[in-house]
TIMARLO-984077 format. One record per atom (N, C-alpha, C): residue in one letter; atom name; x, y, z; residue number from 1. Coordinates in nm, 3 decimals. Example, Ala and Ser with C-alpha at 12.3 -4.5 7.8 and 13.67 -1.06 7.14 Angstrom:
BEGIN
("A" "N" (1.319 -0.569 0.780) 1)
("A" "CA" (1.230 -0.450 0.780) 1)
("A" "C" (1.320 -0.330 0.780) 1)
("S" "N" (1.285 -0.225 0.708) 2)
("S" "CA" (1.367 -0.106 0.714) 2)
("S" "C" (1.290 0.003 0.787) 2)
//
This chain:
BEGIN
("M" "N" (0.085 -0.117 0.000) 1)
("M" "CA" (0.000 0.000 0.000) 1)
("M" "C" (0.089 0.123 0.000) 1)
("A" "N" (0.046 0.223 -0.074) 2)
("A" "CA" (0.129 0.342 -0.087) 2)
("A" "C" (0.042 0.466 -0.098) 2)
("C" "N" (0.103 0.577 -0.068) 3)
("C" "CA" (0.038 0.707 -0.082) 3)
("C" "C" (0.018 0.736 -0.230) 3)
("T" "N" (-0.097 0.792 -0.264) 4)
("T" "CA" (-0.125 0.824 -0.404) 4)
("T" "C" (-0.113 0.974 -0.433) 4)
("L" "N" (-0.051 1.048 -0.344) 5)
("L" "CA" (-0.031 1.192 -0.363) 5)
("L" "C" (0.056 1.215 -0.485) 5)
("G" "N" (0.014 1.303 -0.572) 6)
("G" "CA" (0.091 1.333 -0.692) 6)
("G" "C" (0.220 1.407 -0.659) 6)
("A" "N" (0.319 1.387 -0.744) 7)
("A" "CA" (0.451 1.449 -0.723) 7)
("A" "C" (0.442 1.601 -0.717) 7)
("D" "N" (0.350 1.659 -0.793) 8)
("D" "CA" (0.336 1.805 -0.793) 8)
("D" "C" (0.276 1.858 -0.663) 8)
("D" "N" (0.200 1.775 -0.594) 9)
("D" "CA" (0.133 1.819 -0.471) 9)
("D" "C" (0.216 1.797 -0.345) 9)
("G" "N" (0.313 1.708 -0.351) 10)
("G" "CA" (0.391 1.671 -0.234) 10)
("G" "C" (0.460 1.786 -0.163) 10)
("P" "N" (0.538 1.868 -0.235) 11)
("P" "CA" (0.609 1.976 -0.167) 11)
("P" "C" (0.517 2.077 -0.097) 11)
("S" "N" (0.406 2.113 -0.161) 12)
("S" "CA" (0.318 2.210 -0.098) 12)
("S" "C" (0.247 2.151 0.024) 12)
("R" "N" (0.211 2.023 0.018) 13)
("R" "CA" (0.149 1.958 0.133) 13)
("R" "C" (0.247 1.950 0.249) 13)
("L" "N" (0.369 1.909 0.220) 14)
("L" "CA" (0.472 1.900 0.324) 14)
("L" "C" (0.497 2.037 0.386) 14)
("Q" "N" (0.497 2.141 0.304) 15)
("Q" "CA" (0.517 2.277 0.355) 15)
("Q" "C" (0.404 2.317 0.450) 15)
("R" "N" (0.281 2.279 0.419) 16)
("R" "CA" (0.168 2.310 0.507) 16)
("R" "C" (0.182 2.237 0.641) 16)
("W" "N" (0.222 2.109 0.637) 17)
("W" "CA" (0.243 2.035 0.761) 17)
("W" "C" (0.355 2.099 0.843) 17)
("Q" "N" (0.464 2.137 0.777) 18)
("Q" "CA" (0.576 2.199 0.848) 18)
("Q" "C" (0.534 2.330 0.913) 18)
("H" "N" (0.455 2.410 0.843) 19)
("H" "CA" (0.407 2.536 0.900) 19)
("H" "C" (0.319 2.509 1.022) 19)
("L" "N" (0.230 2.411 1.011) 20)
("L" "CA" (0.145 2.377 1.125) 20)
("L" "C" (0.231 2.334 1.245) 20)
("H" "N" (0.335 2.258 1.218) 21)
("H" "CA" (0.422 2.213 1.327) 21)
("H" "C" (0.500 2.330 1.387) 21)
("Q" "N" (0.534 2.429 1.308) 22)
("Q" "CA" (0.605 2.546 1.361) 22)
("Q" "C" (0.517 2.627 1.453) 22)
("I" "N" (0.390 2.643 1.417) 23)
("I" "CA" (0.302 2.729 1.498) 23)
("I" "C" (0.234 2.655 1.612) 23)
("A" "N" (0.228 2.521 1.606) 24)
("A" "CA" (0.150 2.448 1.706) 24)
("A" "C" (0.233 2.350 1.790) 24)
("A" "N" (0.364 2.346 1.772) 25)
("A" "CA" (0.457 2.268 1.855) 25)
("A" "C" (0.402 2.133 1.899) 25)
("P" "N" (0.380 2.042 1.806) 26)
("P" "CA" (0.320 1.914 1.842) 26)
("P" "C" (0.417 1.820 1.913) 26)
("T" "N" (0.359 1.726 1.986) 27)
("T" "CA" (0.435 1.614 2.039) 27)
("T" "C" (0.374 1.488 1.977) 27)
("A" "N" (0.459 1.394 1.941) 28)
("A" "CA" (0.412 1.273 1.873) 28)
("A" "C" (0.456 1.150 1.949) 28)
("E" "N" (0.370 1.049 1.947) 29)
("E" "CA" (0.400 0.923 2.013) 29)
("E" "C" (0.343 0.810 1.927) 29)
("L" "N" (0.424 0.709 1.905) 30)
("L" "CA" (0.382 0.591 1.829) 30)
("L" "C" (0.373 0.474 1.924) 30)
("I" "N" (0.255 0.417 1.934) 31)
("I" "CA" (0.234 0.300 2.019) 31)
("I" "C" (0.165 0.194 1.934) 31)
("G" "N" (0.238 0.088 1.909) 32)
("G" "CA" (0.182 -0.018 1.824) 32)
("G" "C" (0.150 0.038 1.687) 32)
("G" "N" (0.029 0.022 1.645) 33)
("G" "CA" (-0.013 0.069 1.513) 33)
("G" "C" (-0.085 0.202 1.516) 33)
("E" "N" (-0.064 0.282 1.622) 34)
("E" "CA" (-0.131 0.413 1.628) 34)
("E" "C" (-0.032 0.524 1.658) 34)
("L" "N" (-0.038 0.626 1.576) 35)
("L" "CA" (0.038 0.748 1.597) 35)
("L" "C" (-0.056 0.851 1.658) 35)
("E" "N" (-0.013 0.913 1.767) 36)
("E" "CA" (-0.091 1.020 1.827) 36)
("E" "C" (-0.007 1.146 1.826) 36)
("V" "N" (-0.062 1.253 1.770) 37)
("V" "CA" (0.008 1.381 1.762) 37)
("V" "C" (-0.080 1.485 1.831) 37)
("R" "N" (-0.026 1.547 1.935) 38)
("R" "CA" (-0.099 1.649 2.011) 38)
("R" "C" (-0.042 1.786 1.978) 38)
("Y" "N" (-0.131 1.877 1.939) 39)
("Y" "CA" (-0.092 2.012 1.899) 39)
("Y" "C" (-0.130 2.112 2.007) 39)
("Q" "N" (-0.051 2.217 2.019) 40)
("Q" "CA" (-0.087 2.327 2.107) 40)
("Q" "C" (-0.201 2.404 2.042) 40)
("P" "N" (-0.301 2.444 2.120) 41)
("P" "CA" (-0.411 2.520 2.063) 41)
("P" "C" (-0.364 2.656 2.011) 41)
("G" "N" (-0.431 2.705 1.913) 42)
("G" "CA" (-0.400 2.836 1.858) 42)
("G" "C" (-0.498 2.870 1.748) 42)
("P" "N" (-0.497 2.996 1.706) 43)
("P" "CA" (-0.587 3.037 1.598) 43)
("P" "C" (-0.565 2.952 1.473) 43)
("Q" "N" (-0.670 2.896 1.423) 44)
("Q" "CA" (-0.670 2.820 1.298) 44)
("Q" "C" (-0.596 2.686 1.303) 44)
("V" "N" (-0.543 2.645 1.418) 45)
("V" "CA" (-0.471 2.517 1.426) 45)
("V" "C" (-0.566 2.402 1.396) 45)
("L" "N" (-0.679 2.397 1.465) 46)
("L" "CA" (-0.774 2.287 1.444) 46)
("L" "C" (-0.826 2.287 1.301) 46)
("A" "N" (-0.860 2.403 1.248) 47)
("A" "CA" (-0.913 2.411 1.111) 47)
("A" "C" (-0.810 2.364 1.009) 47)
("E" "N" (-0.686 2.405 1.024) 48)
("E" "CA" (-0.581 2.363 0.930) 48)
("E" "C" (-0.555 2.213 0.943) 48)
("L" "N" (-0.554 2.163 1.065) 49)
("L" "CA" (-0.535 2.020 1.086) 49)
("L" "C" (-0.647 1.941 1.020) 49)
("Q" "N" (-0.770 1.985 1.037) 50)
("Q" "CA" (-0.883 1.917 0.974) 50)
("Q" "C" (-0.873 1.920 0.821) 50)
("D" "N" (-0.833 2.033 0.765) 51)
("D" "CA" (-0.817 2.044 0.619) 51)
("D" "C" (-0.708 1.950 0.569) 51)
("L" "N" (-0.594 1.949 0.637) 52)
("L" "CA" (-0.484 1.861 0.596) 52)
("L" "C" (-0.523 1.714 0.605) 52)
("V" "N" (-0.591 1.678 0.711) 53)
("V" "CA" (-0.632 1.539 0.729) 53)
("V" "C" (-0.733 1.498 0.622) 53)
("A" "N" (-0.823 1.587 0.584) 54)
("A" "CA" (-0.917 1.555 0.476) 54)
("A" "C" (-0.840 1.523 0.347) 54)
("E" "N" (-0.735 1.596 0.321) 55)
("E" "CA" (-0.653 1.570 0.202) 55)
("E" "C" (-0.575 1.440 0.216) 55)
("E" "N" (-0.523 1.413 0.336) 56)
("E" "CA" (-0.447 1.290 0.359) 56)
("E" "C" (-0.536 1.167 0.345) 56)
("R" "N" (-0.660 1.178 0.387) 57)
("R" "CA" (-0.752 1.065 0.373) 57)
("R" "C" (-0.769 1.025 0.227) 57)
("A" "N" (-0.762 1.122 0.138) 58)
("A" "CA" (-0.779 1.093 -0.004) 58)
("A" "C" (-0.658 1.022 -0.064) 58)
("C" "N" (-0.539 1.052 -0.016) 59)
("C" "CA" (-0.419 0.993 -0.078) 59)
("C" "C" (-0.358 0.880 0.005) 59)
("C" "N" (-0.388 0.874 0.132) 60)
("C" "CA" (-0.332 0.770 0.219) 60)
("C" "C" (-0.446 0.700 0.293) 60)
("A" "N" (-0.537 0.643 0.216) 61)
("A" "CA" (-0.657 0.582 0.272) 61)
("A" "C" (-0.632 0.446 0.335) 61)
("F" "N" (-0.509 0.396 0.328) 62)
("F" "CA" (-0.478 0.265 0.385) 62)
("F" "C" (-0.463 0.270 0.536) 62)
("V" "N" (-0.465 0.391 0.595) 63)
("V" "CA" (-0.467 0.409 0.740) 63)
("V" "C" (-0.586 0.497 0.774) 63)
("C" "N" (-0.626 0.497 0.901) 64)
("C" "CA" (-0.739 0.578 0.945) 64)
("C" "C" (-0.688 0.708 1.007) 64)
("W" "N" (-0.735 0.821 0.954) 65)
("W" "CA" (-0.696 0.953 1.002) 65)
("W" "C" (-0.812 1.010 1.084) 65)
("T" "N" (-0.787 1.047 1.210) 66)
("T" "CA" (-0.891 1.099 1.298) 66)
("T" "C" (-0.841 1.226 1.367) 66)
("V" "N" (-0.925 1.328 1.369) 67)
("V" "CA" (-0.894 1.451 1.442) 67)
("V" "C" (-0.999 1.467 1.552) 67)
("T" "N" (-0.950 1.488 1.674) 68)
("T" "CA" (-1.038 1.516 1.786) 68)
("T" "C" (-0.983 1.637 1.860) 68)
("E" "N" (-1.057 1.677 1.961) 69)
("E" "CA" (-1.012 1.789 2.044) 69)
("E" "C" (-1.044 1.755 2.189) 69)
("E" "N" (-0.944 1.764 2.275) 70)
("E" "CA" (-0.962 1.740 2.418) 70)
("E" "C" (-0.920 1.864 2.495) 70)
("R" "N" (-1.014 1.922 2.565) 71)
("R" "CA" (-0.987 2.044 2.643) 71)
("R" "C" (-0.920 2.151 2.559) 71)
("G" "N" (-0.966 2.166 2.436) 72)
("G" "CA" (-0.913 2.269 2.347) 72)
("G" "C" (-0.787 2.230 2.272) 72)
("Q" "N" (-0.732 2.113 2.300) 73)
("Q" "CA" (-0.609 2.070 2.234) 73)
("Q" "C" (-0.641 1.980 2.115) 73)
("P" "N" (-0.603 2.023 1.993) 74)
("P" "CA" (-0.624 1.938 1.876) 74)
("P" "C" (-0.535 1.814 1.881) 74)
("I" "N" (-0.594 1.700 1.846) 75)
("I" "CA" (-0.521 1.573 1.849) 75)
("I" "C" (-0.546 1.499 1.718) 75)
("L" "N" (-0.437 1.455 1.657) 76)
("L" "CA" (-0.443 1.372 1.537) 76)
("L" "C" (-0.406 1.230 1.576) 76)
("R" "N" (-0.486 1.135 1.529) 77)
("R" "CA" (-0.453 0.994 1.544) 77)
("R" "C" (-0.452 0.930 1.406) 77)
("V" "N" (-0.344 0.860 1.378) 78)
("V" "CA" (-0.332 0.786 1.253) 78)
("V" "C" (-0.318 0.640 1.294) 78)
("T" "N" (-0.415 0.559 1.252) 79)
("T" "CA" (-0.422 0.421 1.298) 79)
("T" "C" (-0.410 0.324 1.182) 79)
("A" "N" (-0.323 0.226 1.198) 80)
("A" "CA" (-0.305 0.122 1.097) 80)
("A" "C" (-0.417 0.019 1.109) 80)
("P" "N" (-0.445 -0.052 1.000) 81)
("P" "CA" (-0.543 -0.160 1.008) 81)
("P" "C" (-0.495 -0.270 1.103) 81)
("V" "N" (-0.589 -0.342 1.160) 82)
("V" "CA" (-0.556 -0.453 1.249) 82)
("V" "C" (-0.466 -0.551 1.175) 82)
("G" "N" (-0.359 -0.590 1.240) 83)
("G" "CA" (-0.266 -0.686 1.182) 83)
("G" "C" (-0.159 -0.626 1.092) 83)
("A" "N" (-0.162 -0.494 1.074) 84)
("A" "CA" (-0.063 -0.429 0.987) 84)
("A" "C" (-0.008 -0.301 1.050) 84)
("P" "N" (0.044 -0.308 1.173) 85)
("P" "CA" (0.092 -0.187 1.239) 85)
("P" "C" (0.206 -0.119 1.165) 85)
("H" "N" (0.278 -0.192 1.084) 86)
("H" "CA" (0.390 -0.136 1.009) 86)
("H" "C" (0.346 -0.029 0.909) 86)
("L" "N" (0.219 -0.028 0.870) 87)
("L" "CA" (0.173 0.070 0.771) 87)
("L" "C" (0.176 0.213 0.821) 87)
("V" "N" (0.171 0.232 0.952) 88)
("V" "CA" (0.172 0.368 1.006) 88)
("V" "C" (0.316 0.417 1.033) 88)
("E" "N" (0.412 0.328 1.032) 89)
("E" "CA" (0.550 0.365 1.067) 89)
("E" "C" (0.611 0.472 0.976) 89)
("P" "N" (0.598 0.465 0.843) 90)
("P" "CA" (0.656 0.571 0.759) 90)
("P" "C" (0.591 0.708 0.785) 90)
("I" "N" (0.462 0.707 0.814) 91)
("I" "CA" (0.392 0.833 0.844) 91)
("I" "C" (0.442 0.885 0.979) 91)
("A" "N" (0.454 0.798 1.076) 92)
("A" "CA" (0.502 0.838 1.208) 92)
("A" "C" (0.642 0.897 1.199) 92)
("A" "N" (0.726 0.840 1.116) 93)
("A" "CA" (0.863 0.891 1.101) 93)
("A" "C" (0.863 1.036 1.056) 93)
("L" "N" (0.772 1.071 0.967) 94)
("L" "CA" (0.763 1.210 0.921) 94)
("L" "C" (0.720 1.303 1.034) 94)
("F" "N" (0.623 1.262 1.111) 95)
("F" "CA" (0.573 1.347 1.219) 95)
("F" "C" (0.673 1.359 1.332) 95)
("M" "N" (0.747 1.256 1.357) 96)
("M" "CA" (0.839 1.257 1.470) 96)
("M" "C" (0.969 1.329 1.437) 96)
("T" "N" (0.995 1.358 1.309) 97)
("T" "CA" (1.116 1.432 1.274) 97)
("T" "C" (1.086 1.577 1.240) 97)
("T" "N" (0.959 1.611 1.209) 98)
("T" "CA" (0.927 1.750 1.176) 98)
("T" "C" (0.867 1.824 1.294) 98)
("G" "N" (0.833 1.755 1.401) 99)
("G" "CA" (0.768 1.816 1.515) 99)
("G" "C" (0.859 1.884 1.600) 99)
//
């Protein structure tokens, strides 16, 4: 399974994620087949996270992308299918090095 994001879209998407990480100082943790990324609240953080996740769902549908909010803190969870925890590892590597 692989991401279907087009080569032309990759750099701009990565730039948006990097900007979000600069303004929202996330912490990331990978446990088994689930990546949890917690963002600091701020103007437009939740909205941008929701927009980015909607786009990721279209190109990386082999994992489950979920955005929630706990006490005002935006949280992203990326979950691998049962029996395939390795599918979330490449995604986790990106979040854990850009955060």
